[in-house]
LUMSE-371424 format. One record per residue (C-alpha): residue in one letter; x, y, z. Coordinates in Angstrom, 2 decimals. Each point is the difference from the previous one (the first is absolute). Layout:
// LUMSE-371424
   drenlo      east     north        up
        a         X         Y         Z
...
***
This chain:
// LUMSE-371424
   drenlo      east     north        up
        m    130.45    109.09    141.53
        q     -1.38     -3.42      0.96
        s     -3.20      1.60      1.30
        f     -0.41      1.89     -3.26
        l      0.29     -3.11     -2.21
        p     -3.49     -1.47      0.76
        v     -1.54      3.41     -0.71
        l      1.80      0.18     -3.36
        v     -1.15     -3.52     -0.94
        f     -3.58      0.91      0.95
        l      0.10      3.20     -2.11
        l      1.45     -1.77     -3.04
        h     -2.27     -3.04      0.23
        p     -2.85      1.49     -2.13
        l      2.51      0.59     -2.81
        a      1.07     -3.63     -0.14
        p     -1.56     -2.06     -2.81
        a     -3.04     -1.97      1.11
        d     -0.82     -3.47     -1.21
        g     -1.37      0.40     -3.50
        g     -2.80     -1.75     -1.79
        r      0.12     -2.78     -2.57
        v     -1.20      0.74     -3.53
        l     -0.59     -2.54     -2.76
        v      0.47      1.56     -3.45
        f     -1.21     -1.13     -3.43
        p      1.73      2.44     -2.38
        g     -0.84      0.40     -3.66
        e      2.59     -0.33     -2.74
        y      2.22      2.53     -1.82
        s     -0.76      3.63      0.98
        h     -2.59     -1.21      2.53
        w      2.79     -1.76      1.88
        l      2.19      3.13      0.01
        n     -2.87      2.07      1.39
        m     -0.87     -2.55      2.67
        k      3.67     -0.21      1.04
        s     -0.12      3.62      1.16
        i     -2.69     -0.86      2.54
        m      1.77     -3.20      1.05
        e      3.34      1.74      0.55
        e     -1.64      2.69      2.14
        l     -1.78     -2.67      2.06
        v      3.34     -1.71      0.64
        k      1.53      3.34      1.05
        r     -2.82      0.29      2.55
        n      0.93     -3.36      1.53
        h     -2.70     -2.09     -1.69
        s      0.62     -3.46     -1.43
        v     -0.88     -0.36     -3.69
        t     -0.51     -3.40     -1.63
        v     -0.40     -0.14     -3.79
        l     -1.90     -2.96     -1.44
        v      1.13     -0.52     -3.60
        s      0.01     -2.80     -2.55
        d      3.22     -1.41     -1.41
        a     -1.24      1.08     -3.46
        s     -0.05      3.72      0.84
        p      1.59      1.85     -2.95
        s      0.94      3.17      1.88
        i      0.11     -0.53      3.78
        s      3.62     -0.39      1.07
        y     -0.39     -2.48      2.85
        n      3.65     -1.06     -0.47
        n      1.22      3.60      0.20
        t      2.36      0.31      2.97
        r     -1.20      3.47      1.04
        d     -3.69     -0.92     -0.19
        a      0.57     -3.29      1.80
        a      1.68      1.91      2.83
        m     -3.06      2.23      0.44
        f     -2.92     -2.34     -0.68
        s     -0.82     -3.63      0.62
        f     -0.91     -1.77     -3.24
        l     -2.30     -3.02     -0.02
        v      0.44     -1.50     -3.46
        f     -2.47     -2.65     -1.15
        k      0.15     -2.16     -3.11
        v     -2.48      0.30     -2.87
        s     -0.66     -2.23     -2.99
        f      1.38      2.48     -2.53
        d      3.28      1.88     -0.40
        r      0.78      3.69     -0.11
        s      0.61     -0.03     -3.76
        e     -3.62     -1.07     -0.58
        y     -1.37      2.83      2.16
        h      2.42      2.58     -1.39
        g     -0.77     -1.17     -3.55
        l     -3.72      0.67      0.48
        m      0.74      3.51      1.28
        e      2.29      0.67     -2.96
        e     -2.69     -1.25     -2.37
        f     -2.51      2.44      1.51
        i      2.44      2.91     -0.24
        h      1.00     -0.85     -3.59
        f     -3.63     -0.14     -1.11
        s     -0.79      3.29      1.74
        m      2.99      1.77     -1.55
        y      0.00     -1.36     -3.55
        k     -3.31     -1.71     -0.84
        s     -2.90      1.55      1.91
        h     -0.13      3.18     -2.12
        v     -0.42     -2.01     -3.23
        s     -2.41     -2.60      1.43
        s     -3.79      0.32     -0.01
        p     -1.77      0.31      3.37
        l     -1.27     -3.56     -0.41
        q      3.49     -1.36     -0.73
        t      1.38      1.88      3.00
        f     -2.77     -1.35      2.22
        f      0.63     -3.62     -0.99
        r      3.78      0.41      0.28
        m     -0.29      1.54      3.46
        s     -2.54     -2.66      1.05
        d      2.41     -2.76     -1.01
        w      2.84      1.72      1.86
        m     -2.21      0.37      3.10
        r     -0.96     -3.67     -0.18
        r      3.65     -1.10     -0.01
        i      1.14      2.42      2.71
        t     -2.98     -1.10      2.13
        d      1.02     -3.62     -0.46
        l      3.46      0.79      1.38
        g     -1.61      1.95      2.82
        m     -2.29     -2.87      0.95
        r      2.93     -2.40      0.04
        q      1.79      2.41      2.32
        c     -3.13      0.08      2.21
        d      0.18     -3.78      0.33
        s      3.70      0.21      0.86
        m     -0.83      2.27      2.94
        l     -3.36     -1.06      1.35
        k      0.31     -3.75     -0.59
        n      3.51     -0.14      1.41
        e     -0.77     -1.09      3.56
        q      3.57      0.46      1.20
        l      0.14      3.57     -1.33
        m     -3.35      0.94      1.54
        a      1.03     -1.56      3.34
        t      3.21      2.05     -0.10
        l     -1.96      3.19     -0.66
        r     -2.36     -0.72      2.89
        a      2.89     -0.70      2.35
        m      1.67      3.32     -0.84
        a     -2.96      1.89      1.55
        f     -0.05      3.02     -2.30
        d     -1.74      3.22      1.03
        a     -1.07      1.07     -3.49
        v      0.23     -0.80     -3.71
        l      1.13      2.59     -2.58
        l     -0.73     -1.05     -3.57
        d     -0.19      1.06     -3.61
        p     -3.14     -1.46     -1.68
        m      2.28     -0.90     -2.91
        v      0.78     -3.14      2.07
        m     -3.04     -2.24     -0.49
        c     -1.46     -1.58      3.17
        s      2.22      2.03      2.33
        d     -3.18      1.45      1.54
        l     -1.35     -3.54      0.44
        v      3.16     -0.98      1.91
        a     -0.55      3.00      2.30
        d     -3.63     -1.03      0.46
        v      0.87     -3.64      0.79
        l      2.59      1.21      2.52
        n     -2.59      2.43      1.42
        l      2.39      2.97     -0.20
        p     -0.69      3.73     -0.51
        l      0.54      1.01     -3.60
        i      1.60      3.05     -1.66
        i     -0.18      0.32     -3.79
        s      2.53      1.98     -2.08
        l     -1.50      0.98     -3.37
        r      0.54      2.50     -2.80
        f     -3.15     -0.85     -1.93
        s     -2.04     -2.88     -1.37
        f     -1.33     -0.08     -3.56
        g     -3.17      2.04     -0.03
        g      0.42      0.53      3.74
        v     -1.80     -3.30      0.59
        l      1.83     -0.97      3.19
        e     -0.46      3.44      1.51
        r     -3.69      0.24     -0.97
        h     -1.20     -3.57      0.51
        c      2.29     -1.21      2.77
        g      0.95      3.21      1.80
        h     -3.43      1.64     -0.54
        a      1.65      3.25     -1.10
        p     -2.67      2.15     -1.74
        a      0.82      0.78     -3.64
        p     -2.73      2.05     -1.72
        p      0.69     -0.42     -3.73
        s     -1.06      3.59     -0.62
        y      3.29      1.36      1.36
        v      2.23     -2.91      1.12
        p      1.80     -1.39     -3.08
        a      0.54     -3.76     -0.08
        t      3.68     -0.94     -0.02
        p      1.68     -0.13     -2.45
        l     -2.18      2.37     -2.08
        p      2.07      3.18     -0.50
        y     -2.89      2.33      0.95
        s     -0.14      2.85      2.47
        d     -2.78      0.43      2.56
        h     -1.64      2.52     -2.36
        m     -1.17     -2.28     -2.79
        t     -1.97      0.72     -3.14
        f     -3.29     -1.81     -0.61
        v      1.73     -2.57     -2.25
        e      2.75     -0.58      2.58
        r     -2.57     -0.45      2.78
        l     -1.85     -2.48     -2.21
        i      3.21     -1.97     -0.69
        n      0.87      0.19      3.69
        a     -3.37     -1.40      1.08
        v      0.24     -2.83     -2.56
        t      3.55     -0.78      1.22
        y     -1.22     -0.23      3.58
        v     -2.82     -2.37     -0.95
        f      2.22     -2.11     -2.27
        t      2.83     -0.39      2.54
        s     -2.47     -0.73      2.80
        v     -1.81     -2.72     -1.95
        m      3.21     -1.58     -1.31
        s      1.61      0.00      3.45
        e     -3.04     -1.51      1.71
        v     -0.23     -2.73     -2.67
        f      3.74     -0.71      0.25
        w     -0.07     -0.16      3.81
        r     -3.06     -2.28      0.12
        l      1.44     -2.43     -2.56
        t      3.47     -0.21      1.57
        l      1.01      1.51      3.33
        d     -3.33     -0.01      1.86
        k     -0.33     -3.74     -0.47
        y      3.59     -0.53      1.16
        y     -0.46      2.26      3.05
        s     -3.16     -1.88      1.00
        e      1.80     -3.33     -0.37
        v      2.88      1.09      2.22
        k     -2.21      1.66      2.64
        g     -2.65     -2.72     -0.01
        t     -2.70      2.68     -0.04
        p     -1.33      2.23     -2.81
        s      2.70      2.63     -0.51
        s      1.10      2.49     -2.65
        v      3.18      1.81     -0.94
        c     -1.73      3.36      0.32
        g     -1.41     -0.88      3.41
        t      3.46     -0.98      1.22
        l      1.74      3.08     -1.41
        g     -2.85      2.06      1.44
        k      1.08     -1.07      3.48
        a      3.14      2.14     -0.37
        d      0.45      2.38      2.90
        i      2.05      2.54     -1.97
        w      0.48      0.67     -3.72
        l      3.31      1.77     -0.71
        m     -0.56      1.69     -3.37
        r      3.25      0.74     -1.84
        t     -1.12      3.36     -1.34
        f     -0.86      3.40      1.45
        w     -2.15      3.06     -0.64
        d      2.82      1.79     -1.82
        i     -0.66     -2.06     -3.15
        e     -3.16     -1.86      1.07
        t     -3.41      1.57     -0.62
        p     -2.18      0.72      3.08
        r     -2.59     -2.67      0.77
        p     -1.89     -1.38      3.03
        t      2.06     -2.56      1.93
        p     -0.71     -2.30      2.96
        p      1.88      0.83      3.22
        n      2.19     -3.11     -0.25
        f      1.41      1.10     -3.39
        k      3.30      1.82      0.59
        y      1.72      1.74     -2.91
        v      3.79     -0.32      0.29
        g      1.27      0.64     -3.54
        g      3.73      0.72     -0.21
        l      0.83     -1.90      3.19
        h      3.22     -1.28     -1.59
        c      1.31      3.49     -0.87
        k      3.00      1.36      1.92
        p      2.77      2.59     -0.34
        a      2.68     -0.78     -2.58
        n      3.26     -1.69      0.98
        q      3.40      0.50     -1.58
        l      0.32     -1.61     -3.44
        p      2.68     -2.61     -0.79
        e      3.29      1.66     -0.97
        d     -0.08     -0.76     -3.73
        m     -3.65      1.05     -0.32
        e      0.61      3.24      1.94
        a      2.91      0.83     -2.32
        f     -2.21     -0.54     -3.06
        v     -2.77      2.19      1.48
        q      2.45      2.80      0.87
        s      1.40     -0.10     -3.55
        s     -3.42      1.15     -1.26
        g      0.64      3.56      1.19
        d     -2.92      2.43      0.04
        a     -1.93     -2.08     -2.57
        g     -0.54     -2.69      2.63
        v     -1.13     -3.60     -0.42
        v     -3.12     -1.87     -1.05
        v     -0.80     -3.20      1.90
        v     -1.69     -2.81     -1.95
        s     -1.62     -3.16      1.35
        f     -2.83     -2.21     -1.20
        g     -0.08     -2.02      3.22
        s      1.34     -3.36      1.10
        m     -2.53     -2.05     -2.00
        v      0.74      1.39     -3.48
        t      3.00     -1.75     -1.54
        n     -1.35     -0.62     -3.47
        l      0.29      3.25     -1.98
        t      0.16     -0.83     -3.68
        t      3.03      1.16     -1.97
        e     -2.15      2.46     -1.96
        r     -1.52      1.65      3.11
        a      3.36      0.08      1.81
        d      1.64      1.67     -3.01
        v     -2.73      2.65     -0.17
        i      0.38      0.81      3.71
        a      3.81      0.05     -0.13
        a     -0.06      2.28     -3.07
        a     -2.19      2.49      1.86
        f      2.42      0.08      2.93
        g      2.87      0.68     -2.37
        g     -1.72      3.21     -1.14
        i     -0.20      1.73      3.41
        p      2.76      1.96      1.81
        q     -0.49     -1.84      3.29
        k      1.88     -3.11      1.06
        v     -2.27     -3.07      0.27
        i      0.08     -2.83      2.55
        w     -2.14     -2.84     -1.32
        r     -0.89     -3.17      1.89
        y      0.11     -2.48     -2.85
        s      0.69     -3.70     -0.54
        g      0.30     -1.55     -3.42
        e      1.90      0.56     -3.22
        t      1.61      3.43     -0.17
        p     -2.01      2.26     -2.38
        k      1.76      0.84     -3.26
        t     -0.93      3.67      0.40
        l      1.45      0.34      3.52
        a      1.78      3.36      0.30
        a      3.00      1.00      2.09
        n     -2.18      1.98      2.44
        t     -1.92     -3.13      1.05
        k      1.22     -2.57      2.51
        l     -1.72     -3.36      0.50
        y     -0.33     -1.72      3.38
        e     -1.70     -3.29      0.85
        w     -0.97      1.53      3.37
        i     -0.11      3.59      1.23
        p     -0.57      1.58      3.43
        q     -3.13      1.69     -1.34
        n     -1.02      1.89      3.14
        d      3.52      1.39      0.47
        l      0.21      1.09     -3.64
        l     -3.40      1.70      0.09
        g      1.08      1.84      3.15
        h      3.24      1.25     -1.59
        p      0.09      3.78     -0.65
        r      1.18     -0.51     -3.58
        t     -2.96     -2.20     -1.01
        r     -2.24      1.86     -2.45
        a     -2.59     -2.58     -1.10
        f     -1.14     -3.58      0.45
        v     -1.07     -2.25     -2.89
        t     -2.23     -2.69      1.47
        h     -2.60     -2.64     -0.80
        g     -2.24      1.37      2.77
        g      0.33     -2.55      2.79
        t     -1.32      1.29      3.32
        n      3.32     -0.34      1.86
        g      1.98      2.03     -2.53
        l     -2.68      2.65     -0.36
        y     -0.11      0.63      3.73
        e      3.80      0.26      0.14
        a     -0.18      2.61     -2.78
        v     -2.75      1.89      1.85
        y      1.94     -0.19      3.27
        h      3.13      1.49     -1.60
        g     -1.85      2.42     -2.32
        v      1.23     -1.38     -3.34
        p     -2.26      0.52     -3.09
        l     -0.80     -2.98     -2.20
        v     -0.22     -1.38     -3.49
        g     -2.34     -2.97      0.34
        i     -0.12     -3.00     -2.34
        p     -2.66     -2.36      1.45
        l      0.46     -3.68     -0.83
        f     -2.59     -2.08      1.92
        g     -2.29     -0.21      3.03
        d     -0.92      3.20      1.82
        q      2.81      2.04     -1.56
        s     -2.21      1.91     -2.47
        d     -2.27      1.03      2.85
        n      2.93      1.00      2.22
        l      1.60      2.15     -2.67
        a     -3.32      1.53     -1.09
        r     -0.44      1.30      3.56
        l      3.42      1.66     -0.07
        n     -0.54      1.34     -3.50
        r     -3.18      1.75      1.20
        r      2.05      1.61      2.77
        g      2.43      1.45     -2.52
        v      3.07     -1.96      1.11
        a      0.29     -2.61     -2.76
        i     -0.17     -0.50     -3.75
        v     -1.37     -3.40     -1.01
        l      1.02     -1.80     -3.22
        d     -1.28     -3.14     -1.72
        f      2.65     -2.74      0.20
        s     -1.20     -1.85     -3.10
        c      0.24      2.92     -2.44
        m      2.14      2.79      1.48
        t      2.91      1.24     -2.08
        a      3.46      1.09      1.10
        d     -0.91      3.62     -0.80
        e     -3.14     -0.17      2.17
        l      1.94     -1.36      2.97
        k      2.75      2.59     -0.50
        e     -2.53      2.85     -0.18
        a     -1.79     -1.25      3.12
        l      3.29     -0.08      1.93
        h      0.89      3.48     -1.25
        a     -3.39      1.28      1.22
        v      0.08     -1.47      3.54
        v      3.63      1.08      0.49
        n     -0.20      3.53     -1.42
        q     -3.58      1.14      0.56
        p     -0.06      1.17      3.65
        g     -3.70     -0.83      0.41
        y      0.66     -3.75      0.25
        r      2.59      0.28      2.76
        s     -1.90      2.65      1.97
        s     -3.20     -2.08     -0.18
        m      1.91     -3.08      1.17
        q      1.56      1.97      2.86
        r     -3.47      1.08      1.12
        l     -1.18     -3.61     -0.19
        s      3.09     -1.10      1.95
        a     -0.73      2.57      2.71
        l     -3.58     -1.26      0.20
        h      1.19     -3.61      0.31
        r      2.50      0.82      2.75
        d     -2.41      2.20      1.99
        q     -1.59     -2.74      2.10
        p     -0.35     -0.20      3.79
        v      1.64     -3.44     -0.02
        a      2.37     -1.43     -2.61
        p     -1.67     -2.75     -2.11
        l      2.36     -2.73      1.24
        s     -0.56      0.97      3.63
        a     -3.76     -0.01     -0.59
        a      0.11     -3.46     -1.61
        v      2.08     -1.48      2.81
        f     -2.17      1.70      2.63
        w     -3.09     -1.78     -1.31
        v      1.79     -3.36     -0.12
        e      1.06      0.52      3.63
        f     -3.50      1.21      0.90
        v     -1.49     -3.25     -1.27
        m      2.58     -2.00      1.96
        r     -0.59      1.98      3.20
        h     -3.77     -0.34     -0.10
        g     -0.38     -3.38     -1.66
        g     -1.66      1.64     -3.02
        a     -1.93      3.15     -0.83
        r     -3.58     -1.21     -0.24
        h     -1.31      3.35      1.21
        l      1.17      1.51     -3.32
        r     -1.73     -2.59     -2.23
        l     -3.32      0.95     -1.53
        a     -3.07     -1.80      1.34
        s     -0.90     -0.69     -3.63
        h      2.31     -3.05      0.18
        d     -2.56     -1.64      2.30
        l     -2.91      0.53     -2.40
        n     -1.12     -2.17     -2.87
        w     -0.54      1.53     -3.43
        f     -3.69      0.85      0.40
        q      0.61      1.61      3.39
        y      3.02      1.93     -1.35
        h     -2.03      1.40     -2.89
        s     -3.07      0.54      2.26
        v     -2.09     -2.35     -2.13
        d     -1.71     -1.34      3.14
        s     -0.75      3.54      1.24
        a     -1.30      1.10     -3.39
        t     -2.15     -3.13     -0.26
        a     -1.44      0.58      3.49
        l     -0.76      3.65     -0.81
        l     -1.66     -1.05     -3.25
        l     -2.16     -2.55      1.82
        i     -0.96      2.59      2.64
        m     -0.92      2.51     -2.69
        m     -2.03     -2.63     -1.84
        t     -1.72     -1.02      3.27
        v     -0.87      3.60      0.82
        c     -0.92      1.02     -3.54
        a     -2.15     -3.06     -0.82
        p     -2.82      0.73      2.51
        c      0.18      3.70     -0.86
        w     -0.36     -0.79     -3.70
        a     -2.82     -2.44      0.77
        g     -1.74      2.73      2.01
        v      0.42      2.55     -2.79
        r     -1.40     -2.47     -2.55
        c     -2.94     -0.77      2.29
        f     -0.69      3.73      0.48
        l      0.15      0.61     -3.77
        r     -2.42     -2.87     -0.67
        r     -2.50      1.39      2.53
        c      0.30      3.45     -1.54
        r     -0.72     -1.40     -3.48
        r     -2.92     -2.10      1.33
        g     -1.48      3.03      1.78
        g      0.27      2.06     -3.16
        r     -1.89     -2.61     -2.04
        e     -2.78     -0.21      2.63
        k     -0.49      3.81     -0.17
        n     -0.18     -0.11     -3.78
        d     -2.65     -2.75      0.15
***
């Protein structure tokens, strides 16, 4: 037995956990944080150390949460504003998008959004100072000897921190407005003839007018972004680095871009090799529901339940809109589980139960769930796709119109206008997606397509994070275009050289032809004389 023990230890040694890497994480807020947590939790399970750098004004990151604190190390730094100020700006943006944007002129919307961007940028710049000009914090980060940085570009200057620390960079991104970050910083090709600019709700088969609007959107967002960067962040980046720098140049150094979407709802397009599509990485099989919720679901019988959620950021439904929605739910035979906070609607029916929080993934995976009423956030949509639940979409802000338009084109969702929908319209939409078999069968086909991947999205995302840590980056996957200036990238120098060569060759030829023609004319006159 004693002689067998060393052999057993030797055989089991490869299965023992090896020393993991150290990852510094800059997560975004709200649903971005929930998505990023899936990657972080999996990294911890694989024996890696995860450190989350977060400000004390974060409105949604639970750095005091006992469970999270047991899994991750939180480095909390102070900023010169409080969480109510940040959260208030986000609520202002959401309120305008939901209740004012549809009655405002394009010019009014532009100025309102510009003012909002100015104020949110001011908070972001103050947060940049709190990180990069905090010598003690930066010294602590250097001493921790991280192997890689995982960030959401929602956190301003997080890429600059990675650059100052000289660490490999992984970006987690759903989209940027107009695809500016992907196009300008990641050098992902986006021909406007068939790649719609987010968040335009177009397919990849556009009409002439849609292609025209798409091209104008690309130009407008490109110009506005470049002007904004040059007037604000580029100057700040250059000041911190001590050399001419730019936000796009720093983000462009990213080794891997983890895109939080996939080809099941995304339209095909050319992508660089360091862009990895991992949409639905947070999806997982359903767990058992809490006892009281399970009892309510089972009481629905064959009619089943409808799950309703407008996301964690929407807490400001007006009384009028809440009453319309509640009245619609009262007119359907299904039981309704509605994530809702606020004053109880006057029209709330007995078949509807309100919860301040719901286990959304577990409810969508329940066999009695018949439909999902959603605002169209990416996380919720992918959970619905994963579990094969058809949708009634009510977009409220951001990319939600685009997200739901994609699913509507695939025959798995009915989309309504939040500002003017009636109770009857919502009730009819729910009746259609529940009772017309085409919606569920189309969603089941889409779900099968999403699940049929060689590697699960979460495993793929974590693999690429580990890949970057193992190899100190992934520079072999980055396009050489990042090392070119603008006239080299667009072949202006090559075109100019070719033009000069053609002019050099053609000029003597043309001079010779003109000389020959003059001699011919002179000879003709001499004969006539």
